[in-house]
C-alpha positions in Angstrom: -3.2 26.8 -17.5 -5.8 24.0 -17.3 -5.6 20.9 -19.5 -8.6 20.2 -21.7 -9.5 17.3 -19.4 -9.5 19.5 -16.3 -11.9 22.4 -16.9 -13.1 22.0 -13.3 -10.2 20.9 -11.1 -12.2 21.6 -7.9 -13.3 18.5 -5.9 -16.4 18.2 -3.9 -14.4 18.7 -0.7 -12.8 21.9 -2.0 -9.4 20.5 -2.6 -7.5 21.1 -5.9 -5.9 18.1 -7.7 -2.8 19.5 -9.4 -2.4 16.3 -11.3 -5.2 17.7 -13.4 -3.5 21.0 -13.8 -0.9 21.8 -16.4 1.7 24.5 -17.0 4.0 25.8 -19.7 7.4 27.1 -18.6 7.9 28.9 -21.9 5.0 31.1 -21.1 6.1 31.7 -17.5 3.5 29.3 -16.1 4.2 26.6 -13.5 5.5 23.2 -14.6 4.9 19.7 -13.3 7.7 17.2 -13.8 7.1 13.5 -13.5 9.7 11.3 -11.9 10.4 8.5 -14.3 12.9 6.7 -12.1 15.1 7.1 -9.0 17.6 9.4 -10.8 15.1 11.8 -12.3 14.7 14.0 -9.2 18.3 15.3 -9.5 17.8 16.0 -13.2 14.6 17.9 -12.5 16.2 19.9 -9.7 19.2 20.8 -11.8 17.2 21.8 -14.8 14.7 23.8 -12.7 17.4 25.8 -10.9 17.6 28.3 -13.8 13.9 28.7 -14.2 12.1 31.5 -12.5 8.8 29.6 -12.2 7.3 27.0 -9.8 8.3 23.4 -10.6 6.3 20.6 -9.0 7.8 17.2 -8.8 5.3 14.4 -9.3 5.7 10.7 -8.4 7.9 10.8 -5.3 7.6 7.2 -3.9 9.0 5.3 -1.0 11.2 3.3 -3.3 13.4 6.3 -3.9 12.3 8.7 -1.2 15.8 9.3 0.4 17.2 10.4 -2.9 14.1 12.6 -3.6 14.4 14.3 -0.2 18.1 15.1 -0.8 17.1 16.8 -4.0 14.3 18.8 -2.3 16.7 19.9 0.4 19.3 21.0 -2.2 16.8 23.0 -4.3 14.3 24.6 -2.0 12.3 26.2 -4.9 11.1 22.7 -5.9 7.6 21.7 -4.9 6.2 18.2 -4.4 2.8 16.7 -5.1 1.3 13.9 -3.0 0.3 11.5 -5.8 2.6 8.6 -4.8 3.0 9.3 -1.1 1.5 6.1 0.0 4.0 5.1 2.7 3.3 5.2 6.4 3.0 8.8 7.8 4.4 10.1 4.5 2.6 13.4 4.8 3.9 14.0 8.4 7.4 13.1 7.4 7.4 15.5 4.4 5.9 18.3 6.3 8.6 17.9 8.9 11.4 17.7 6.3 10.4 20.4 3.8 7.3 22.2 5.2 3.7 22.1 4.3 4.0 25.1 2.0 5.9 22.9 -0.5 3.3 20.1 -0.7 0.4 20.0 -3.1 -2.5 17.5 -3.2 -2.5 15.3 -6.3 -3.6 11.9 -7.4 -1.6 9.7 -9.8 -2.8 9.4 -13.3 -5.7 7.0 -13.2 -5.3 6.5 -9.5 -7.7 6.7 -6.6 -8.3 10.3 -5.5 -9.4 9.4 -1.9 -6.1 7.6 -1.2 -4.0 10.7 -1.1 -6.9 12.8 0.3 -7.5 10.4 3.2 -3.8 10.2 4.1 -3.6 14.0 4.3 -6.7 14.4 6.4 -5.6 11.6 8.7 -2.1 12.9 9.1 -1.0 14.3 12.5 -0.4 17.8 11.2 -2.2 21.0 11.9 -5.4 21.9 10.2 -3.6 25.0 8.8 -1.1 22.7 7.1 -3.8 20.5 5.7 -5.6 23.5 4.2 -2.3 24.5 2.6 -1.7 21.1 1.1 -5.2 20.5 -0.1 -5.8 23.9 -1.7 -3.9 26.9 -0.4 -0.6 26.1 -2.1 -2.3 25.3 -5.4 -4.2 28.6 -5.2 -0.8 30.4 -4.8 1.1 28.5 -7.4 -1.5 28.1 -10.1 -3.5 31.3 -9.5 -6.8 29.6 -8.7 -9.3 30.6 -6.1 -8.5 29.7 -2.5 -11.3 28.6 -0.2 -11.7 26.6 3.1 -11.4 22.8 2.7 -13.7 20.3 4.5 -11.4 18.4 6.8 -13.9 16.0 8.2 -12.2 12.6 8.6 -13.7 9.9 6.5 -16.1 7.5 8.2 -14.5 4.1 9.0 -16.0 0.6 9.5 -16.9 -0.3 13.0 -14.4 -3.2 12.9 -11.4 -3.7 10.6 -9.4 -7.0 10.3 -6.1 -6.3 8.5 -4.7 -9.4 6.7 -1.5 -7.8 5.3 0.9 -6.4 7.9 4.6 -6.7 8.8 6.8 -6.8 11.9 10.5 -6.0 11.9 12.8 -6.4 14.9 15.0 -3.5 13.6 13.1 -1.1 11.3 16.2 1.1 10.9 17.7 -1.0 8.2 14.8 -2.4 6.3 12.0 -1.0 4.1 9.7 -0.9 7.0 8.9 2.1 9.3 9.3 2.5 13.0 6.4 1.1 15.1 6.4 3.1 18.4 4.3 1.2 20.9 4.1 -1.9 18.6 2.1 -2.8 15.6 -1.2 -3.1 17.5 -0.9 0.5 18.8 -0.1 1.8 15.4 -3.0 0.1 13.7 -5.5 1.0 16.4 -5.1 4.7 15.5 -6.6 3.7 12.1 -9.5 1.7 13.6 -7.9 -1.7 12.9 -8.7 -4.1 15.8 -7.1 -7.3 14.5 -4.2 -8.0 12.1 -2.0 -10.8 10.7 1.7 -9.9 10.2 4.7 -11.5 8.7 8.4 -10.9 9.5 10.3 -8.5 7.2 13.5 -10.1 8.4 12.3 -13.5 7.3 11.2 -12.2 3.9 14.4 -10.3 3.1 17.3 -11.9 5.0 17.1 -14.6 7.6 14.2 -17.2 7.3 14.7 -18.8 10.7 15.6 -15.8 12.8 12.7 -13.7 11.3 10.2 -16.5 11.8 11.4 -17.0 15.4 10.7 -13.3 16.0 7.1 -13.4 14.7 6.4 -16.5 16.8 7.8 -14.7 19.8 5.7 -11.6 19.1 2.5 -13.7 18.8 3.3 -15.4 22.1 4.0 -12.2 24.0 1.4 -9.7 22.5 -1.4 -11.8 21.0 -0.5 -10.7 17.5 -1.5 -13.0 14.7 1.2 -14.1 12.4 2.3 -15.7 9.1 5.3 -17.8 8.9 7.4 -17.0 5.8 8.2 -19.8 3.3 11.2 -19.7 1.0 10.6 -21.3 -2.5 14.4 -21.5 -3.0 14.9 -23.6 0.2 12.2 -26.2 0.7 14.2 -28.1 3.3 14.6 -25.0 5.6 10.9 -24.1 4.9 9.9 -27.6 6.1 12.0 -27.2 9.3 10.4 -23.8 10.0 6.9 -25.2 9.5 7.5 -28.3 11.5 8.9 -26.2 14.3 6.4 -23.4 14.5 3.2 -24.0 12.4 1.2 -25.0 15.5 2.6 -22.2 17.7 0.2 -19.8 19.4 -1.0 -17.1 17.1 0.4 -18.5 13.9 -2.5 -18.6 11.5 -0.9 -18.7 8.0 2.1 -18.7 5.7 3.5 -15.8 3.6 5.3 -16.3 0.2 7.0 -13.3 -1.5 7.8 -14.5 -5.0 9.3 -11.1 -6.0 11.9 -11.0 -3.3 12.6 -14.7 -3.7 13.0 -14.1 -7.5 10.8 -17.0 -8.3 7.9 -16.0 -10.6 4.5 -17.4 -9.7 4.3 -19.6 -12.7 7.6 -21.4 -12.0 7.8 -25.1 -11.2 9.6 -24.2 -8.0 6.6 -22.3 -6.8 4.3 -25.2 -7.6 6.5 -27.5 -5.6 6.5 -25.1 -2.7 2.7 -25.0 -2.6 2.5 -28.8 -2.7 4.6 -28.7 0.5 2.5 -25.9 2.1 -0.7 -27.7 1.3 0.3 -30.6 3.6 0.2 -28.1 6.6 -3.2 -26.7 5.8 -2.6 -23.1 6.8 -3.9 -20.3 4.6 -1.1 -19.0 2.3 -0.8 -15.3 1.3 1.3 -14.9 -1.9 2.9 -11.7 -3.3 2.9 -12.6 -7.0 5.5 -11.8 -9.6 6.1 -12.4 -13.3 4.2 -11.6 -16.5 2.3 -14.9 -16.3 1.5 -14.7 -12.6 -2.3 -15.2 -13.0 -1.9 -18.4 -15.1 0.7 -19.7 -12.7 -1.5 -19.0 -9.7 -4.5 -20.6 -11.5 -2.5 -23.9 -11.8 -1.4 -23.7 -8.2 -5.1 -23.3 -7.2 -6.1 -26.2 -9.3 -3.3 -28.3 -7.8 -4.4 -27.5 -4.3 -8.2 -27.1 -4.2 -8.4 -27.4 -0.4 -5.7 -24.9 0.4 -6.9 -21.3 1.2 -4.9 -18.8 -0.8 -4.8 -15.1 -0.4 -3.7 -12.9 -3.3 -1.7 -10.1 -1.8 -2.3 -6.7 -3.3 -5.0 -8.2 -5.5 -2.4 -9.1 -8.2 1.3 -8.5 -8.9 1.4 -5.4 -6.7 -1.9 -3.7 -7.4 -5.6 -4.7 -7.7 -6.5 -6.5 -10.9 -9.5 -8.1 -12.5 -7.6 -11.3 -12.9 -7.3 -11.7 -9.1 -11.0 -11.0 -8.6 -11.8 -13.6 -11.3 -9.7 -16.2 -9.6 -11.5 -15.5 -6.3 -14.9 -15.6 -8.0 -14.2 -18.9 -9.7 -12.5 -20.7 -6.8 -14.0 -21.4 -3.3 -10.6 -21.3 -1.6 -9.2 -18.0 -3.0 -9.2 -14.6 -1.2 -7.7 -11.3 -2.1 -7.0 -7.8 -0.7 -6.1 -4.5 -2.4 -3.2 -2.9 -0.5 -1.1 -1.0 -3.0 0.7 2.3 -3.8 -0.1 1.8 -7.5 -3.9 1.0 -7.5 -5.7 2.2 -10.7 -9.3 3.4 -10.1 -10.9 1.8 -13.2 -9.4 -1.6 -12.6 -10.0 -1.6 -8.9 -13.7 -0.8 -9.5 -14.0 -3.4 -12.2 -12.5 -6.0 -9.9 -14.8 -5.2 -7.0 -17.8 -5.3 -9.3 -17.0 -9.0 -10.1 -17.9 -9.7 -6.5 -16.2 -9.4 -3.1 -17.5 -12.5 -1.2 -13.8 -13.2 -0.3 -12.3 -9.7 -0.6 -10.6 -8.7 2.7 -8.9 -5.6 3.9 -5.1 -5.4 3.7 -3.0 -2.3 4.4 0.7 -3.5 4.0 1.5 -1.5 7.2 3.9 -0.3 8.3 5.2 0.0 4.8 2.0 1.7 3.5 -0.3 4.1 5.3 -3.7 2.4 6.1 -5.5 5.6 5.4 -4.1 5.7 1.8 -5.2 2.1 1.2 -8.6 2.7 2.8 -9.1 5.4 0.1 -8.6 2.7 -2.6 -11.4 0.6 -1.1 -13.8 3.5 -0.9 -13.1 4.6 -4.4 -13.4 1.1 -5.7 -17.0 1.0 -4.4 -16.7 -1.0 -1.1 -19.2 0.3 1.4 -18.0 1.1 4.9 -20.7 -1.2 6.4 -19.6 -4.2 4.3 -18.8 -6.3 7.4 -17.6 -9.2 5.2 -14.8 -7.2 3.5 -13.6 -5.4 6.6 -14.1 -8.1 9.2 -16.2 -11.2 8.5 -14.2 -12.8 5.6 -10.9 -12.6 7.5 -12.5 -13.7 10.7 -14.1 -16.7 9.0 -10.8 -17.7 7.3 -8.7 -17.4 10.4 -11.2 -19.1 12.8 -11.3 -19.5 15.7 -9.3 -16.2 16.3 -12.1 -14.0 14.9 
């Protein structure tokens, strides 16, 4: 039943990682089935219907969660692992939709074990459900020994400054999640005392209306905000910056090259950054394209006095390239929010130095507990005041 790499699947906390367990349906043993794309869940459910063995779906992700949930509802024999459940309150949502008895703790291949573990322990579900997810269900399905799991919450830094958040005036139609009580209330439950947010509406649909909303939120609530810049419309971006760049609480600019469909190494992006440099606000960029690091290096060289924050530490996940850019440039910062972080690369990146590494969660898209696990597994100490507070506080002076 165990793979050759998983002779001991038991973690130090007592949980069982089913990503390190294997099965063979031809011998009547449990199977794990990896979701290769958004359509795979239906195929797995259809094929598993005739099997009289447990089948565990692996890789359920927020990008195709609605489809996966419909499959899980149609085929109640299917089980689900937690390897890619990085989105906000994912564990609570799944427990409510399909029940804790169908969830099994797992980490993605090469991923950070504490990410999934922390999100389960932090979830607002019963201790009994947590025990089931972390060990009890695996004991039942795979025939391994059951035992109590240590549910002690992970220690958190005394102060956390989150540099990657979002606000949405209507979360019901976007990729965000509801924020009952506001973003500040949501983040406070994770020990985050300060944050900088951009408007999802401005990123995805309406530049002016979305930016107007973040300016209004900053004015009313004391939230810190990024204005969103559009590389495809420099004239409107200039209007937005002229109108609101000096508004109360506006401390930076956000650029999302993936949604704008402009790779980081494009001439359009270089022109945008020349415009942004004239305003002097720190710029956080979500990179895109195979040559993103080379393109960003040219942008950095073009604008040596412009503070630049590498969102996700790369093109969506932490990379050595991002850490090297920060280590070799006095004006470059980075953070590691991601649902795809790889343990080895995150550790290698952190080992290059974290003088300008900051904490970013990508809330309310991602769960801060999931992301915090990435930082811990990468080797960042909880008492590293620079990473969790000081670096962001210094960058966004005088608000820190």
